[in-house]
N, C-alpha and C positions, 0 to 999 in steps of 0.2 A: 546368577540372575534366572528368573523364571523363563522358561522357553515354551513356545507353542508350535504346533505343527503347521507347516505349509500343506494345506489340505490335499493338493493335487499329487503330492509325492510322499508325504510323511516326514520330510526333512524338518528338523527342529531349528527354530530361529529365536533368539532372545527377544523379549517383549519391548525393550527400549532400544531404539535406534537413534540415528542422528540426521536431522534435516540440515540443509546447507543454504537455503534461500537467504540472501543478503549476508549471512554470517561468514561465508567462505568466498564471497565475491570481492577479492582483494588483489592487489598487484603482486605478481610473482617476485618482484624485487623488494617488497615490503618485509617487515619483520614478521616472520611466520611462527615465532616461538610459541605464542599462545594457542594458535590453531594446532600445532603439533602436539601440544600438551592436551588439548581437547581429545585428540585421537588416542593419546596415551591413557587418559582417563576412561575413554570408551573401552579400550581393550582391558584395562585393569578391572573395570566394572562389569565385564562380561558381554558388552554390546558388540554387534557385528554389522548391522545394516546401515549403510550410508546412502542417503537419497539425494540425488542432484537432478539437474536439467540444463539443457542449453539456454533456457530462459534465465538461469541464475548467473549470468555473466561468466566470470572466470572460475566458478566453483569447481567444475569438472577438472580443469587444469590444475588447480591448487590441490585437489584431492589426489590426483595422479602424482604430483610432485611429492607430497607428504607421505605417501604410502610406499615410496621406493626405498625402503630401508630393510627389506627382508621380511616385513610383516604383512605385506599386501594380501597374501593368501588367507590371512585370518579374517579379513573383512568380506562383507557381502555387498557388492557394488550394484547400486540401482540408479538408473537415469531414465530419461524420457526422450521422446521425439515430439517436436513442437513446431510444425511447419506444414504448409499445404503442398501436396504433390508427391508422387512416388519417388522420382529421381531426387528431389530436394530432401525428402525424408531419408533416403539411403545415404546421401552425402552428409547430412547432419549426424546420423548415427555412426557413420564411419569416423567422423571427427571425434565422437565420444570415445570410441575405442582408442584413438590416438591420444586424446587428452588424459584418459584414465591410465594409459599405458598397460592395457590389459588385452590379452588375446581372446578372452571370453568375458562377457559382462553377465552378471548373475540375473539381472532383471531389467528389461526395457519396457517402459510404459508409454501409452499414448497420452500426452499431456493435455488435460482439459478437453479431451475427445476431439482435438483438432484433426480433421480428415481421418477419422479412426478406421473406417473401412479399408481405406487404401493402405494405411500403415500396418494393420493387422495381417494383411496378406504377406507383407515382407517379413514381419516378425515371426509368423508361423513357419515360413520357409527357413529363416535363420535358426529357429529353434530346432528344426529337424536336422539342420546341418551342424548343430552343436556350437554355433557362434554365440548364442544366448541360452540361458538356462530356463528362464521364466518370462512370461508375457503378462502385461498389466494395462489397465486403463485408470485415468484419474480425473477428478474434478474437486472443487473446493467450496461449492455452494449447495445449500439445501435444495434449491430449485432443480438441480440436476440429479438428485438421488433416484428419482423414478427412471430416468434415462439410463443411469448406470445399472440399475436393477434389471432393466429390459435386456441390456447388452450381455450381462453375465448369465442371464437365462438362455440366451440364444447363441453365444459364442464360447468356444473352448479357451478360456484364459485362466491364469493362475492367481493373479492379484487384482484387487480393486483398491484404489486409494481415494480417501474422501475426508471431509471435515467432521469432527465429532469432539465434543467437550462436555463438561458438566453443565454448562450454560446453553449448549446447543445440541440437543439430543434427538433431533429429527431422524438421524440414521437408525435409531432404535425401532422406528415404525415399520420400515420395509427393508432397507438396504442391508443392515447387519444380519437379519434372519435369512434374507435371500442369498447372501454370500455363503453363509453356513450350509444352507440346503444345497447350494450349487457346488460345494467343494472348492470355494474360492477364498484365498487368504486375504486379510484386510490390513491395509496400512492407514494409519490415522494422521491427518495433517491438522493444522490449526488447533492443537490441544489446549492452548492458552487463550484462544479467542483473539489472536494477534495482539496479545498483551492486555486486553481489556479485563481479563480476570485478575491480573496483578494490580491493576488500578483499583478494582473493587475492594480488594482485601488489604490495600496499603495501610500500614499502621495498626492493623487488627491482629489479635493473637489467634493462633490455631485453637480449635475446640479442645478441651481437656482430654477428651476420649481419643483424640487422634494418635496419641503415643501407643495405644493398644495395638495399632496397626503399623508401627514403626514409621509413622509419618512425622518427619522432622521439619518440614517446610511447606509453604503453600504450593510450591512446584510439585512436591511429592503428593500432596493432597489431590491436586488436579490429575496427575498422571496415574495414581493408583485407582482413582475413580474410573478412568478409561480402561485400564488393563484388567480391572475386576469384571468387566463384561467379557464373558468367555468367547464371544464371537470376534473379539479383537485379537489380531495376530501380533501386531507391532505398532508402536506409536513413535513418531519421528520429530521430537522437539528440536528446534534449531538453536544453536548458541555458538558464540566465539569465545566464551568465558570458561576457562577450565574448572573454576569452582562451581559454576552453574551446571556444567556438564557432569561433574561428579555427583552433584545433588540429584540431577535427573536420572542418572543410571542407578542410583541407590533406590529409586522408586520401584525398580524392577525386582526387589527382594520380597520374599514372604515376610509377614502374612498379607493377604489381600482382604478387603472388606467384602462381606457377603451382601445379600440383597437388602436386608433390613438396614445395614449401615450405609449402603449406597443411597437409600431413600433419606436417611438421616443427613447425609452429606448434601444432598440436593436441598433439603429443607433449611439447613444451616446457611447455605449460600443465598437462598431466596430471602432470608431474614436480614441479610447485611444491607 
């Protein structure tokens, strides 16, 4: 899989990761075979980054359970803090360590900027102590891109997570270039527009020229568009379906479309 640099350190990370909103929020006593297979497909496909949050119900707990097979060190564990108050934030993050069953978490992000100034103080301290490796902030709406840009210009952080897709390109105006200029890695959420892109293309064939870029599905079409923007570090589509997971991870293989084909992809979607 193609890899990109985490700009603050130079560490390489694969361009396709895994989101867990809804998809991993299941009972620990349920049949976890398919979710285990999703993680197997992830490893086989070269992916590493798993993104979760206390907001995602039992996702952190399930990830912790499913990675206790001797392979946990392969993965890059990312989660969030999503609560008001310093003490409450510390308690919530301590729970994430326990649920993940990890002594160190790779990335902790302030979810949707909730009480971000308070939590960044804790995160910076924990990073200095070696409890976490990277610090980030997140949001999921275009209206917050300006605020995210202001924060990454003023604070020393490693990651910014936000929404970006072929049908929602607001991030190209300011946030993506600001992140690159500031040495901040980018995580992309909502790559399929919460499913709206699949509804738009349902029953429609891929363009004939898609196979020139090893695009074998609409999922790969949408993901390759995103990662072909060089300011994108990693995109995190969520799924509980192993076949969909394998398809998603295959989008991280060469070749990627250049600028002229990116424009062609946009025009194709606008005509549908």
